[in-house]
Structure formats: structure tokens, C-alpha cells
C-alpha positions in Angstrom: -9.2 92.7 -14.8 -10.4 92.9 -11.2 -12.1 96.3 -12.0 -14.1 94.7 -14.8 -15.1 91.6 -12.8 -18.7 91.2 -11.6 -17.9 88.3 -9.3 -14.6 87.1 -7.8 -14.5 83.8 -5.9 -11.7 82.9 -3.5 -11.0 79.7 -1.6 -10.6 81.2 1.9 -11.5 84.2 4.1 -7.8 85.0 4.2 -7.7 85.3 0.4 -10.9 87.5 0.4 -9.4 89.8 3.1 -6.1 90.0 1.3 -7.6 90.9 -2.0 -10.0 93.4 -0.5 -7.1 95.1 1.3 -5.0 95.3 -1.8 -7.9 96.1 -4.2 -10.7 98.0 -2.2 -12.9 98.1 -5.4 -13.5 94.3 -4.9 -15.6 94.8 -1.8 -19.1 93.5 -2.4 -18.1 91.4 -5.4 -15.6 89.0 -3.8 -16.8 85.9 -1.9 -15.5 82.6 -0.7 -16.4 79.9 -3.1 -17.6 77.9 0.0 -19.7 80.7 1.3 -22.9 78.7 1.0 -21.4 75.9 3.0 -19.9 78.3 5.6 -16.4 77.0 5.0 -13.0 77.9 3.6 -11.6 75.4 1.1 -8.0 74.4 1.8 -5.5 73.9 -0.9 -4.6 70.2 -0.9 -1.1 70.7 -2.5 1.4 68.3 -1.1 -1.3 66.1 0.5 -2.4 62.6 -0.5 -4.6 62.1 -3.5 -7.6 61.4 -1.2 -7.4 65.0 0.0 -7.5 66.2 -3.6 -10.6 64.1 -4.2 -12.3 65.5 -1.1 -11.4 69.0 -2.2 -12.9 68.3 -5.6 -16.2 67.1 -4.0 -16.4 70.1 -1.8 -15.7 72.4 -4.7 -18.4 70.6 -6.7 -21.0 71.3 -3.9 -19.8 74.9 -3.7 -19.9 75.5 -7.4 -23.4 74.0 -7.6 -24.6 76.8 -5.3 -22.9 79.5 -7.5 -24.2 77.9 -10.7 -27.8 77.9 -9.3 -27.4 81.4 -7.9 -26.1 82.8 -11.2 -28.5 80.6 -13.3 -25.7 79.6 -15.6 -27.5 76.6 -17.0 -24.6 74.2 -16.6 -23.8 71.5 -14.1 -20.8 71.8 -11.7 -19.6 68.5 -13.1 -19.1 70.2 -16.4 -17.0 72.9 -14.7 -15.1 70.5 -12.6 -14.5 67.7 -15.0 -11.0 66.7 -13.7 -11.9 63.1 -13.2 -10.0 60.4 -11.5 -7.1 59.7 -13.9 -4.8 58.6 -11.2 
């Protein structure tokens, strides 16, 4: 699967480095999803719902960059349509 991928997005620099170390063929095609913002995106697991919402907003901004860069013709809101059910 990794060998066939054109682009791999990870949440953090640590994840990028770990994947590159384990799968050297990923170098040059793996990036942080928050690369355009210059940030790692932390996993909000176990944190209050507000942190999940902040994470979703940050992901939305980051995904917008990748959507525009890849010219996918969709909005990030379509890709991140989790909503606020709770």
C-alpha cells in the first residue's frame, strides 16, 4: 500500500520520521498534514470535546491547503464532515 501511494499525510513530525525510518521508500512523498501551517496536529484522544473541535478546525485549514495544492475540486468541509453531534 505504501509503495503505491503518491502522497502520505501524517499528523506529526514524529510520525513522519517513524514511517520514513521503517519505510525508506516514503521519503519525498510523506508530509505532515499541517505542513502549510508549520505545525504538528496533536491527537485529542482523552481530552475535552473542545479540544476535538479545535483539532477539527485545524485539520480543516490544513486539508484546505492540500485540496488546493492537489486541485481535487472539493471543499475540506466535504472531507471533514464530522459535525457537532455532541
